[in-house]
N, C-alpha and C positions, 0 to 999 in steps of 0.2 A: 473361413471368414465368419466371425462370431456375430452375425447379424440375422435377426429373425424379422422378416417383413410381414406384418399382420395387416392385411387389407380388408377393411370392413366396408361393404357396400350396403347402403340402407335399402330395405325392402321397398319396392316401388320404383327404383331406378330402372331405366329402360332395359328390358330383358335381353334383347339382341346385343345391346351395348355391353351389358354385364358379361355375357358369354365371351365376347371378344376381349374385354378387359382381363378376365380371368385367364384366358388362353395366352394372351400377350404377356401378361405379368409373369406367368409361369415360365414362358420361353426365355424372357430376359433374365429372370432370377437364376435359372439353371445356367445360363451363359456366364453370369457374373458370380456364380457360386454363392448365392444368397438363398437362405431358407425362406420360402414364401407360403403363407397360409391365407386364403381368401374365404371370408365368411359373410353370409347374408344375414343381416340382423334387423330387428324392428326398432330397438332403442340402443343408445350408447351406454350400456351398463357393463363396462369393461374396465380392466386394470392393465396398465402397461408396465412391463419390466424395463430394466435399464437398457436392454439390447433390443427392445421392441420399437417399431416405428408404425404409426397409424396413418393410412391414407383413406380419406373420406371422399367418396364421389357424390356430387350433388347435381341434380337437374332441377327444373322448376318444381316438380311434384315433391321430390324428397326434401328440397329446401323448405317448402311450405310446411311439410309435416314436421321437420326438425325444429323450426323456429317457434312452433306452437307446442312443443313438447318440453315440459319443465325438466325432465330427467336429462335430455340432451343439452339443454341450456346450462344446466348445472355442471355437466361434464366439461363443456368448453370454457367455463369460468374458473376451472382449477388452475392453480398457479405452480403445481409441482412438475409440469412437463419439462423435459430436457429440451435443449436447443434443437429446433427443427424436428421434434419427435412426432408432431401432428402436422399433416400436410393436407390441404384442401384442393380438390380437383373439380373444376366447374365444367359442366356440359351445357352449352347453349344458354349460359348465364353471363351477365356482365358483372364486373367488380362492384358497381354501384348497387347491384341487386342484393348483395349479401350483407348481413348485419355487421356493424363495425367491429364486434369482438372477433370476427373471423380474420380480420386484418392483422391480428397478433401472430398468425401462422403463415407459413409460405403458401402462396396461392398459385396454382397452375390452371391452364385452361385447355379444354378440348374443342373450343368453339370452331376451329378450322378443320376438324377431323371430317373427312369425307369417306364414307364406307361404301360408295357406289361401286367400287371395283373389288370389294371383298368377296372371296369365293371360298365357302366352307370346305369344299372338296379339294381345294388346292393343297398340295403338300406343304406342311408348316416348316419352312426353312428360312434361314437368315436372308436369302436373296429376295424371297417374296415379302418378308417383313420390312425390309429396308425401305420399301416404297410406301409404307403406311405411315400416315401422320400420327396415328395412335401409337404405333411402335416408337416413333421418335420421341413423343412426349413422355410416354411411360419409361422409356430408356433414360430420359433426362432425370426423371424423378428418382429412379433407382440409383443412378449415378450421383445425384445430389445427396441421397441418404448415405451412400458409401463415403462420399467426401466429408460429410458431417461426422461420421463415426471415425474415419481414419483420415485426418487432414493431410494434405500433400505438403511436401517440403516447399518452403516459401519461394515464390518466383521473384525475379528482380523487379517486376512491374506489377503495380497494384491498380486495379480499375474500380472506380465508383460507378455503379450501374443502377439506374432506376430512380424512383419507382415508376411504373408504367400506369397509364390510365386505360379506359375501356378499349379504345381503338388501336392500341399499340401492344396488346398482350402478346401476340404471336411474335412480333419483332423482338420484344424483350426476351422471350424464351429462346429464340434462335441465337441471338447474340450471346446470351448467358451460356448456352450450350457450347458454343464455339470456344469461349474463353475457358470454361471449365475443362473441356477436353484437352485444351492446350496447357492446362495446369497453371493458369495465371491466378493471382490473388484477386478475389472479388469482395468488395464491401458495398453494402451491408452483407453480413454472412448468411442472412436468411433471404429466401427468394423474393419476397415482396413485403417488407415491413410496412406498417401503416404510414402513409405519407404524413398523416396528422401527427403521429408520434415523432417523426423526424422534425416536423415544424415546431412542435411543442418543446422538443429537446434539441435546440439548435446547437448546443455545445457538442453533443454527440455527433451531429451531422458535420460540424466544422472539423472535429477531430478526424473523422473519416476522410474528409477532403484534404486535410494536411498530410495524411499518410498515403494519398493517392497520386499516381503519376498522370492519370487520364480519367476524365469523367464522361459518361454517356447518359444523356437525358432523353426520355421518351414523352412527347407531348402530342396528344391526339387532336383531331379537328374540333371536337366538342369543347375542349379546353381553349382552343384558339378562338372559337366563335364567341365564347363568353368574355374573352379578354378585350379591353382592360376593365370593363365594368365589374366583372367577377373574376377573381383570381383563383384558379383551380390549385389543388395541392401540388400537382406536377409543375405548374408555372411558378408557384411560390418557392418551391425548392430551387428551381432554376434561378430565380431572383436572388435567393440567399447565396447561391454559388457564385453568381456574378458579383455580388458585393464582396465575397471572399476573394475573387480574382483581382479586385481593385486594391487589395492590401498587399503588403510586402510578402506575407506568407503564401499568398495565392497567385502571385503574378506569373508564375511559370506553369500553372496548371492548364493543360490543354483540354479542350472539350469538344464533343459532338452533341448537337441537339437534333434529334430525329423527329421529323414531322411527316406523316403519311403523304405520299405524292398526290397531287391534284390530278383529276381525270375528267372525262367528258360529263360525268354525273355530279361533279363538285359544284355546289351552289355558288352563286356570285358573291354572297355574303361571306362564305368561307374563304374564297380567293382574296377578297378585300381584307379580311381579318388577318390572313397569313401575311399579306403584304405589309399590313400595319405592324404586325409582330416583328417582321424582318427589319423594319425601319427603327426599331427600338435598340439603339446601339449599345446601351448599357446591358440589356438582357443578353446580348450576344457577345459580351466581353470574353475574349480568349476562346471563342467558340466558332465552329463551322456549322451552319444549319444545313442539314441534309434532307433532301426529298427524293428518295430513290427506291426502287424495288429492294426487298430485303437482301437478296444475294449480292447486289451492288454495295449495300451498306456493310455487309460482312467483308467484302473486298477492301473497303475504305478503312475499316477498323483494323484489319490485318496489316494494311500498309502503315497505319499509325504505329502498330506494334513494332514493325520493322524499323521505322524511323526512331522510335524511342529507344530501341535496343542498340542502335548504331551510334558510336561516339562521334563527336564533331572532329573531323580530321583536318589537318592543315590544307589538304587538297580542296576540301569543301570551303574553307575560308578563302583560299586563293581564287576559287571559282566565283565566289560572290564578289570579290574585289573587281572582277572584270566587268561587272554589270553595274553601271553607276546610277543612272536615273531612269525611273519609270514615269512617263508623262501621261496622266489620265485626263481625258477631256470628253465632252459630249460629241457625238458624231456630227452634229450640225455646226460645231464651232471649229472645224478643221482649219479654217483660215486664220483663226486667232492664235493658233499655236505655231504658226510658221516662224515668227521671230525667235521663238524659243529653240526650234530645231536649227535655225541658222546659227544661233549663238553657240549651241552645243557643237556643231560641226566646226565652227571657227576655233573653238577652244579644245578640239579633239576629245570631246566628252562622249563616251558611248552611252546610248540611250535607247529605250524602246517605247513604242506608242501603244495606247490602249485600243485604238481603232485600226484593225487590220482586216484583210479579206478572209474571214473564216466563218463557218456556220456557227449558230448560237452556242451549241455545246462545246465546240472546239475553242470558241472565243472565251467562254467561261473558264475552261481549263488553262488556256494561255494566260488569262488575267490572274488566276490563282498562282500560276507558276512565277509570273513576274513579281508578285508581291512576296513570294518566299525567297527570291534570289537577288533582288536589286538592293543597292546601297541606300537609296533614298527615293522619295516619291514627291512629285509635284502634281497637284490637282488644279485644273483650271475651272473656276467657278463661274458659270454663265448666269446664275440666278435661279436655276431650277433646284429648289430646296430639296425635293424628294430624291432627285438624282444625287445631289451632293451627300445627303445623309446615307444613302446606300454605299457610296464610295468610302466615306469615313467608317462606316460599319465594316466594310471589307478589310480596311487596314487593321481594325481591332481584331478581326477574325484571322489575320495572317498567321499567328502562332498555331492556330488549330489546323491550318493547311500545311504546316511543316516548317514555318520560319523559325530558325534557331538562334537568331540574334536580333538586337534592337535595330530599328531603322536609324540610319545615320542622320537623316533629317526627314521631316514631313512638312511640306509647304502647301498652302492654299493661296492661290493668286486669282486675280480677276475681281469680281464684285465682292463687296464687304459681306461678312457673315452677320446674321441676326443674333440677338442675345441668346435665343434658344439654341441655335446651332453652336454658339461658343460654349454653352453649358455642356453640350454633348461631347465636346472634345477635351474635357478636363482630365481624362485619364491618359492622354498622350501629350507630348511636347510638340505642339504644332505652331508653326509660324505663319503669319498672314501678311500678304502684300497686296495692296489695292492696285487694280489695273495692271500696267506693265512696269510698276516700280521695282519689281524683282530684278529686272534686267538693267535697271538704271543705278543700282547701288552695288556695293562690293560684297553683299551678304552671300550670294550664290558662289562667287569666287572663293570666299572664305570656307564655305561648307564643302566645296569640291577641291579645296587645297590648291587653287590656281593662283599663280603669281601674277 
């Protein structure tokens, strides 16, 4: 394999970390049959050949030295680098800490690396290394370089991934690793292009979205906290993508929006802002918002791949025909939907109810399943605006949960909708019936083909 990996570690980078980086890179390079040379330098006074790739490791000390050195600044401002030829690796630094010109290069992070279990006397073998976060990340980088030099044959599925922000770096890397190892197409082709560049060049972003089958967005808590007063680049790109999904070209693009899970240390303002973001139905167009541990996120992405790869068979169509109506209503309004249930039974219409005896997680999974399989939806509006907006948002997200065909009908009955609520439903054909008028006319019979 005609690749020479030249790793330059700036003088001043943590000594123990440097030794482990050198040792790990040598191990991975030997395994992948890549020539590797690691050099400790004071300044970036180097020239790269066409088969050379440069990895620059930065911590707080070396970054401070580098950004105040005119020679190094001049090096990074060169325009003759090949695609992905220079890679930046951060150690205990955040994306926002580095100068903007670094965002022209792929950026990886060692921020989650824990060396507490490292034992220098332990035999250096693959079994020991597989447990190291450092090994995983450096393996990702070498694999990324090989993929750049020798592109794989095109997969049938293309993913748009990223960009990430500070608190979602590791999740981005793990998902990217999973997709790369499974040889899927990923766009953008660099690890982390500047979000600002994508926003400034929206036609480039839209072209990638047109060529993608699935999109994964990473939005951290800080971006959520600032929203909507301040729109972070990650949220701005999500908004551009949502606008695209509202067009004919983008109506079939399925998406996942990953937001780190809340925990006992999550502030009240973050929880409120996340709830506010979830209620923005347009931002979640064609998307499923995921808040899970990273391993669960990987499972969800792999399930999406399986669904995208599987053609819609006649048996799937027939299965969906059996499930006619999903009736969604607030738990405290159970008595209000009794007339609807009686009407369905009288007309031999199969239906399912949103309120059944399950725990919270099981009920969420049940709810998502119903929205992917029913023919039509009826929502009973009791006047709780936030509840109704969440349910309308769920309908918009149904394709992201695996729904493969349009709803035969979407009906909101009960109390009238406000003007703002009506605006939020403009992307779907939704019919409205005040109070119990739905049962008093022939519209429901017509929708369900009842004589």
